OpenMM code with the backbone's topology and positions (N, CA, C; nanometers):
from openmm import Vec3, app, unit

residues = "MET LEU ARG PRO PRO VAL PHE ARG PRO TRP PRO GLU SER LEU SER SER MET LEU GLU PRO MET SER LYS ILE TYR ALA VAL GLU TYR ARG TYR VAL THR ASP LYS ASP GLU GLU MET ALA THR VAL ARG PRO SER HIS ARG ALA PHE ASN GLY ARG LEU ALA ASP GLU GLY LYS LEU LEU ALA ALA GLY PRO TYR VAL GLY THR HIS ASP ALA LEU ILE VAL VAL ARG ALA ASP ASP GLU ALA GLY ALA LEU ALA LEU LEU GLU GLU ASP PRO PHE HIS ARG ALA GLY TYR ILE ASN GLU ARG ILE ALA ARG GLU TRP ASN PRO VAL ILE GLY VAL LEU ALA".split()
positions = [
    Vec3(11.0558, 14.6724, 3.1712),
    Vec3(11.0192, 14.7690, 3.1055),
    Vec3(11.1294, 14.8054, 2.9749),
    Vec3(11.0390, 14.9345, 2.9218),
    Vec3(11.0722, 14.9295, 2.7882),
    Vec3(11.1703, 14.9906, 2.7207),
    Vec3(11.2194, 14.9112, 2.6254),
    Vec3(11.3097, 14.9725, 2.5540),
    Vec3(11.3375, 15.1094, 2.4629),
    Vec3(11.4295, 15.1453, 2.4699),
    Vec3(11.4428, 15.2447, 2.3386),
    Vec3(11.4218, 15.1870, 2.2040),
    Vec3(11.3572, 15.2561, 2.1216),
    Vec3(11.3438, 15.2068, 1.9639),
    Vec3(11.4409, 15.2657, 1.8543),
    Vec3(11.4701, 15.1896, 1.7531),
    Vec3(11.5708, 15.1999, 1.6746),
    Vec3(11.5213, 15.2646, 1.5670),
    Vec3(11.5332, 15.3735, 1.5523),
    Vec3(11.4549, 15.4203, 1.3919),
    Vec3(11.5637, 15.4063, 1.3258),
    Vec3(11.4639, 15.3771, 1.1845),
    Vec3(11.4975, 15.3791, 1.0663),
    Vec3(11.3552, 15.4530, 1.0010),
    Vec3(11.4788, 15.5399, 0.9075),
    Vec3(11.4088, 15.6560, 0.7864),
    Vec3(11.2900, 15.5514, 0.7034),
    Vec3(11.1695, 15.6196, 0.6612),
    Vec3(11.0840, 15.5741, 0.6248),
    Vec3(11.1223, 15.6029, 0.4687),
    Vec3(11.1229, 15.5063, 0.3881),
    Vec3(11.1317, 15.5717, 0.2284),
    Vec3(11.0328, 15.6151, 0.1591),
    Vec3(11.0599, 15.7382, 0.1136),
    Vec3(10.9450, 15.8062, 0.0227),
    Vec3(10.8241, 15.7236, 0.0015),
    Vec3(10.8050, 15.5974, -0.0725),
    Vec3(10.6860, 15.5406, -0.0662),
    Vec3(10.7633, 15.3909, -0.0370),
    Vec3(10.6245, 15.3752, 0.1276),
    Vec3(10.6274, 15.2159, 0.1439),
    Vec3(10.5820, 15.1343, 0.0365),
    Vec3(10.5724, 15.1178, -0.0909),
    Vec3(10.5354, 15.0937, -0.1989),
    Vec3(10.6475, 15.0143, -0.2813),
    Vec3(10.7210, 15.1194, -0.2407),
    Vec3(10.8835, 15.0973, -0.3294),
    Vec3(10.9531, 14.9531, -0.2521),
    Vec3(10.9156, 14.9310, -0.0847),
    Vec3(10.9554, 14.8092, -0.0445),
    Vec3(10.9250, 14.7172, -0.0384),
    Vec3(10.7377, 14.7306, -0.1293),
    Vec3(10.6957, 14.5914, -0.1505),
    Vec3(10.6606, 14.5754, -0.2573),
    Vec3(10.7358, 14.4194, -0.2990),
    Vec3(10.7347, 14.3354, -0.3954),
    Vec3(10.6014, 14.3045, -0.4846),
    Vec3(10.6006, 14.3414, -0.5823),
    Vec3(10.4216, 14.3143, -0.6288),
    Vec3(10.3654, 14.2217, -0.5892),
    Vec3(10.4297, 14.0903, -0.6090),
    Vec3(10.3432, 13.9782, -0.5184),
    Vec3(10.3956, 13.9602, -0.3845),
    Vec3(10.4755, 13.9680, -0.3078),
    Vec3(10.4916, 14.0040, -0.1841),
    Vec3(10.3958, 14.0092, -0.1519),
    Vec3(10.3621, 13.9333, 0.0379),
    Vec3(10.2295, 13.9512, 0.1263),
    Vec3(10.2937, 13.9910, 0.2132),
    Vec3(10.2152, 14.0516, 0.3420),
    Vec3(10.2706, 14.1010, 0.4812),
    Vec3(10.2265, 13.9867, 0.5558),
    Vec3(10.2848, 13.9402, 0.6539),
    Vec3(10.2762, 13.8211, 0.7865),
    Vec3(10.2949, 13.9150, 0.8547),
    Vec3(10.1824, 13.8930, 0.9813),
    Vec3(10.2122, 13.9369, 1.1159),
    Vec3(10.2404, 13.8136, 1.1900),
    Vec3(10.3787, 13.7797, 1.2307),
    Vec3(10.4570, 13.6785, 1.3486),
    Vec3(10.4311, 13.7091, 1.4761),
    Vec3(10.3624, 13.6203, 1.5590),
    Vec3(10.3780, 13.6708, 1.6933),
    Vec3(10.5227, 13.5935, 1.7619),
    Vec3(10.5601, 13.6167, 1.8366),
    Vec3(10.6840, 13.5456, 1.9203),
    Vec3(10.5849, 13.5214, 2.0877),
    Vec3(10.5949, 13.4328, 2.1013),
    Vec3(10.6033, 13.3913, 2.2968),
    Vec3(10.7218, 13.3544, 2.3306),
    Vec3(10.7277, 13.4203, 2.4046),
    Vec3(10.9217, 13.3822, 2.4816),
    Vec3(10.9274, 13.3101, 2.6051),
    Vec3(10.9850, 13.2291, 2.6148),
    Vec3(11.0036, 13.2174, 2.7468),
    Vec3(10.9764, 13.2583, 2.8728),
    Vec3(10.9314, 13.2541, 2.9707),
    Vec3(10.9622, 13.3275, 3.0894),
    Vec3(10.9907, 13.3527, 3.2362),
    Vec3(11.1182, 13.2633, 3.2268),
    Vec3(11.2210, 13.2130, 3.2978),
    Vec3(11.3624, 13.2908, 3.3151),
    Vec3(11.3662, 13.3616, 3.2077),
    Vec3(11.5493, 13.3684, 3.1057),
    Vec3(11.5353, 13.4988, 3.0589),
    Vec3(11.4872, 13.5711, 3.1455),
    Vec3(11.5024, 13.7416, 3.1205),
    Vec3(11.6427, 13.7578, 3.1233),
    Vec3(11.7097, 13.7162, 3.1999),
    Vec3(11.8940, 13.7768, 3.2319),
    Vec3(11.9470, 13.7165, 3.0773),
    Vec3(11.8947, 13.6233, 3.1047),
    Vec3(12.0248, 13.5449, 2.9557),
    Vec3(12.0115, 13.5882, 2.8157),
    Vec3(11.8240, 13.5964, 2.8395),
    Vec3(11.7573, 13.7058, 2.7327),
    Vec3(11.8621, 13.8328, 2.7013),
    Vec3(11.8738, 13.9033, 2.7717),
    Vec3(11.9248, 14.0496, 2.8229),
    Vec3(12.0400, 14.0277, 2.7038),
    Vec3(12.1318, 13.9153, 2.7522),
    Vec3(12.3051, 13.8831, 2.6765),
    Vec3(12.2382, 13.8579, 2.5420),
    Vec3(12.1587, 13.8100, 2.4540),
    Vec3(12.1758, 13.7938, 2.3738),
    Vec3(12.0797, 13.8566, 2.2901),
    Vec3(12.0154, 13.9879, 2.3496),
    Vec3(11.8936, 14.0988, 2.3042),
    Vec3(11.9752, 14.1525, 2.1960),
    Vec3(12.0793, 14.2251, 2.2020),
    Vec3(12.1998, 14.3215, 2.1107),
    Vec3(12.1888, 14.2326, 1.9922),
    Vec3(12.1922, 14.1393, 1.9840),
    Vec3(12.2312, 14.0437, 1.8715),
    Vec3(12.0816, 14.0065, 1.8032),
    Vec3(12.0026, 13.9916, 1.8707),
    Vec3(11.8666, 13.9574, 1.8245),
    Vec3(11.8132, 14.0929, 1.7288),
    Vec3(11.8561, 14.2519, 1.8021),
    Vec3(11.7919, 14.3631, 1.7248),
    Vec3(11.8781, 14.3866, 1.6232),
    Vec3(12.0499, 14.3640, 1.6351),
    Vec3(12.1132, 14.3308, 1.4759),
    Vec3(12.0589, 14.2760, 1.3789),
    Vec3(11.9867, 14.1182, 1.4122),
    Vec3(11.9376, 14.0540, 1.3070),
    Vec3(11.7818, 14.1105, 1.2602),
    Vec3(11.7161, 14.1613, 1.3467),
    Vec3(11.6028, 14.2358, 1.2734),
    Vec3(11.6302, 14.3811, 1.2061),
    Vec3(11.7327, 14.4291, 1.2896),
    Vec3(11.8210, 14.5579, 1.1987),
    Vec3(11.8040, 14.5079, 1.0974),
    Vec3(11.9261, 14.4375, 0.9960),
    Vec3(11.9764, 14.4110, 0.8869),
    Vec3(11.8547, 14.3606, 0.8110),
    Vec3(11.7052, 14.2503, 0.8469),
    Vec3(11.6437, 14.2282, 0.8077),
    Vec3(11.5421, 14.3754, 0.7463),
    Vec3(11.5456, 14.4376, 0.8321),
    Vec3(11.4864, 14.5561, 0.8413),
    Vec3(11.5628, 14.6505, 0.7315),
    Vec3(11.6352, 14.6286, 0.6926),
    Vec3(11.7386, 14.7287, 0.5969),
    Vec3(11.7614, 14.6884, 0.4721),
    Vec3(11.6826, 14.5189, 0.4836),
    Vec3(11.6821, 14.4431, 0.3213),
    Vec3(11.5441, 14.4918, 0.3031),
    Vec3(11.4565, 14.5900, 0.3569),
    Vec3(11.2900, 14.5735, 0.3296),
    Vec3(11.2352, 14.4402, 0.3503),
    Vec3(11.2908, 14.3682, 0.4489),
    Vec3(11.2221, 14.1967, 0.4470),
    Vec3(11.1478, 14.2631, 0.6020),
    Vec3(11.1919, 14.2991, 0.6901),
    Vec3(11.1327, 14.3399, 0.8050),
    Vec3(11.0772, 14.5195, 0.8191),
    Vec3(10.9420, 14.4620, 0.8270),
    Vec3(10.8502, 14.5997, 0.8286),
    Vec3(10.8626, 14.7010, 0.9586),
    Vec3(10.8329, 14.5787, 1.0543),
    Vec3(10.8541, 14.6500, 1.2139),
    Vec3(10.8793, 14.4833, 1.3070),
    Vec3(10.9023, 14.5858, 1.4197),
    Vec3(10.9178, 14.4587, 1.5475),
    Vec3(10.8952, 14.5200, 1.6421),
    Vec3(10.8325, 14.4673, 1.7750),
    Vec3(10.8960, 14.4936, 1.8865),
    Vec3(10.7499, 14.4416, 1.9961),
    Vec3(10.8098, 14.4777, 2.1191),
    Vec3(10.7691, 14.3382, 2.1959),
    Vec3(10.6033, 14.4338, 2.2597),
    Vec3(10.5401, 14.3258, 2.3160),
    Vec3(10.4099, 14.4232, 2.3823),
    Vec3(10.4198, 14.4489, 2.5223),
    Vec3(10.3672, 14.5413, 2.5565),
    Vec3(10.4327, 14.5837, 2.6809),
    Vec3(10.3722, 14.5225, 2.7829),
    Vec3(10.3898, 14.4793, 2.8972),
    Vec3(10.3888, 14.3842, 2.9982),
    Vec3(10.3613, 14.2456, 2.9726),
    Vec3(10.3913, 14.2373, 2.8703),
    Vec3(10.4072, 14.0831, 2.8338),
    Vec3(10.4521, 14.0230, 2.7752),
    Vec3(10.5549, 13.8591, 2.7927),
    Vec3(10.6259, 13.8089, 2.7424),
    Vec3(10.6410, 13.7702, 2.5664),
    Vec3(10.5765, 13.8677, 2.5131),
    Vec3(10.5564, 13.8120, 2.3392),
    Vec3(10.5775, 13.9472, 2.3264),
    Vec3(10.5763, 13.9242, 2.1432),
    Vec3(10.6305, 14.0155, 2.0696),
    Vec3(10.5700, 14.0466, 1.9278),
    Vec3(10.5764, 14.1134, 1.8375),
    Vec3(10.5240, 14.0715, 1.7222),
    Vec3(10.6016, 14.1720, 1.6211),
    Vec3(10.6397, 14.1026, 1.5232),
    Vec3(10.7481, 14.1070, 1.4066),
    Vec3(10.6389, 14.1064, 1.2497),
    Vec3(10.6444, 14.2295, 1.2024),
    Vec3(10.5739, 14.2458, 1.0335),
    Vec3(10.6650, 14.2170, 0.9217),
    Vec3(10.6615, 14.1172, 0.8500),
    Vec3(10.7359, 14.0951, 0.7804),
    Vec3(10.7432, 14.0762, 0.6174),
    Vec3(10.7706, 14.0581, 0.5317),
    Vec3(10.7103, 14.0709, 0.3647),
    Vec3(10.7820, 13.9545, 0.3319),
    Vec3(10.7000, 13.8418, 0.3239),
    Vec3(10.6890, 13.6882, 0.2000),
    Vec3(10.6210, 13.5989, 0.1652),
    Vec3(10.6519, 13.5414, 0.0437),
    Vec3(10.5837, 13.4688, -0.0384),
    Vec3(10.4354, 13.3639, 0.0968),
    Vec3(10.4451, 13.3667, 0.1639),
    Vec3(10.3839, 13.2402, 0.2388),
    Vec3(10.4276, 13.2221, 0.3788),
    Vec3(10.3056, 13.1394, 0.4716),
    Vec3(10.3499, 13.1504, 0.5816),
    Vec3(10.4631, 13.0670, 0.6455),
    Vec3(10.5290, 12.9618, 0.5475),
    Vec3(10.6349, 12.8914, 0.6066),
    Vec3(10.7939, 13.0294, 0.5527),
    Vec3(10.7685, 13.1037, 0.4323),
    Vec3(10.8608, 13.1916, 0.4144),
    Vec3(10.8936, 13.3043, 0.5335),
    Vec3(10.7705, 13.3190, 0.5666),
    Vec3(10.7607, 13.4652, 0.6472),
    Vec3(10.8376, 13.3891, 0.8125),
    Vec3(10.8183, 13.2460, 0.8623),
    Vec3(10.8667, 13.1727, 0.9220),
    Vec3(11.0329, 13.1295, 0.8881),
    Vec3(11.0578, 13.0997, 0.8028),
    Vec3(11.2051, 13.0793, 0.7389),
    Vec3(11.2663, 13.1615, 0.7567),
    Vec3(11.2272, 13.3422, 0.7207),
    Vec3(11.2737, 13.4596, 0.7105),
    Vec3(11.3552, 13.5045, 0.8418),
    Vec3(11.2905, 13.3764, 0.9478),
    Vec3(11.2993, 13.4403, 1.1089),
    Vec3(11.3762, 13.2748, 1.1944),
    Vec3(11.3996, 13.2377, 1.0995),
    Vec3(11.4342, 13.0923, 1.1228),
    Vec3(11.5950, 13.1271, 1.2280),
    Vec3(11.6914, 13.2003, 1.1774),
    Vec3(11.8313, 13.2678, 1.2454),
    Vec3(11.8339, 13.3531, 1.2756),
    Vec3(11.7119, 13.3981, 1.3529),
    Vec3(11.7149, 13.5024, 1.4964),
    Vec3(11.7677, 13.4183, 1.5698),
    Vec3(11.8176, 13.4846, 1.6468),
    Vec3(11.9422, 13.4943, 1.7805),
    Vec3(11.8887, 13.4196, 1.8795),
    Vec3(11.7451, 13.4463, 1.9196),
    Vec3(11.6568, 13.4013, 2.0191),
    Vec3(11.5679, 13.2811, 1.9895),
    Vec3(11.5880, 13.2936, 1.8748),
    Vec3(11.5169, 13.1701, 1.8390),
    Vec3(11.5963, 13.0484, 1.8612),
    Vec3(11.7423, 13.0675, 1.7777),
    Vec3(11.8112, 12.9919, 1.7507),
    Vec3(11.8836, 12.8962, 1.9431),
    Vec3(11.8241, 13.0293, 2.0055),
    Vec3(11.8621, 12.9983, 2.1587),
    Vec3(11.7953, 12.9381, 2.2508),
    Vec3(11.6392, 12.9363, 2.2178),
    Vec3(11.5797, 12.8389, 2.2764),
    Vec3(11.4662, 12.9538, 2.3266),
    Vec3(11.5176, 13.0941, 2.2963),
    Vec3(11.4114, 13.1595, 2.4075),
    Vec3(11.2445, 13.1857, 2.3139),
    Vec3(11.2304, 13.1396, 2.2641),
    Vec3(11.0583, 13.1443, 2.1662),
    Vec3(11.0178, 13.0053, 2.1713),
    Vec3(10.8999, 12.9791, 2.3093),
    Vec3(10.8443, 12.8961, 2.3400),
    Vec3(10.7414, 12.8622, 2.1469),
    Vec3(10.6859, 12.9938, 2.1029),
    Vec3(10.5930, 12.9461, 1.9625),
    Vec3(10.6299, 13.0354, 1.9072),
    Vec3(10.6376, 13.0168, 1.7836),
    Vec3(10.6096, 13.1481, 1.6765),
    Vec3(10.4642, 13.1297, 1.5830),
    Vec3(10.3492, 13.1975, 1.5321),
    Vec3(10.2318, 13.2705, 1.4806),
    Vec3(10.2698, 13.2951, 1.3665),
    Vec3(10.2399, 13.2492, 1.2498),
    Vec3(10.2495, 13.4313, 1.1273),
    Vec3(10.1130, 13.3565, 1.0641),
    Vec3(10.0534, 13.4900, 1.0470),
    Vec3(9.9622, 13.4755, 0.9917),
    Vec3(9.9356, 13.5864, 0.8787),
    Vec3(9.9145, 13.5880, 0.8119),
    Vec3(9.9161, 13.6498, 0.6615),
    Vec3(9.7996, 13.7898, 0.7074),
    Vec3(9.8664, 13.9204, 0.7008),
    Vec3(9.7807, 14.0146, 0.7529),
    Vec3(9.7828, 14.1244, 0.6126),
    Vec3(9.6432, 14.2210, 0.5821),
    Vec3(9.5786, 14.2470, 0.5006),
    Vec3(9.5944, 14.4262, 0.5479),
    Vec3(9.6836, 14.5034, 0.5594),
    Vec3(9.6661, 14.6412, 0.6020),
    Vec3(9.6100, 14.7136, 0.5231),
    Vec3(9.4463, 14.7455, 0.5230),
    Vec3(9.4076, 14.8743, 0.4661),
    Vec3(9.4014, 15.0057, 0.4674),
    Vec3(9.4458, 15.0570, 0.6040),
    Vec3(9.4823, 15.2025, 0.5921),
    Vec3(9.5790, 15.2428, 0.6826),
    Vec3(9.6391, 15.3357, 0.6535),
    Vec3(9.7915, 15.3652, 0.6776),
    Vec3(9.8727, 15.3547, 0.5975),
    Vec3(10.0044, 15.3466, 0.6821),
    Vec3(10.1120, 15.3193, 0.5883),
    Vec3(10.1679, 15.2127, 0.5051),
    Vec3(10.1102, 15.1220, 0.5400),
    Vec3(10.1597, 14.9858, 0.5545),
    Vec3(10.0408, 15.0019, 0.3788),
    Vec3(9.9918, 15.0330, 0.4136),
    Vec3(9.8181, 14.9673, 0.2843),
    Vec3(9.8404, 14.9880, 0.1633),
] * unit.nanometer
topology = app.Topology()
chain = topology.addChain("A")
for resn in residues:
    res = topology.addResidue(resn, chain)
    for name in ("N", "CA", "C"):
        topology.addAtom(name, app.Element.getBySymbol(name[0]), res)
């Protein structure tokens, strides 16, 4: 089931959100596949957590892949460990609903994040 998006206005310049030395990381979540009902009860706090990171300029985009139990979270961090540490307190992670988290440095060259 598709969830309604949470809209946040883009700043006048996205470069203002990015510190000169920070990097962008794409973090992929692989969720457990047998806890959909339990996850639904934690989802509001998971989204509130992500919303706070977005308000702080640390999270640039997040959302599930359609038709899978995976998600993509795009964050600012100094390194891979920092990207994962930023998401350590995610309620889905703390509740054990994420089987795997993979962080990769990403270099957008076209589009609003470039």
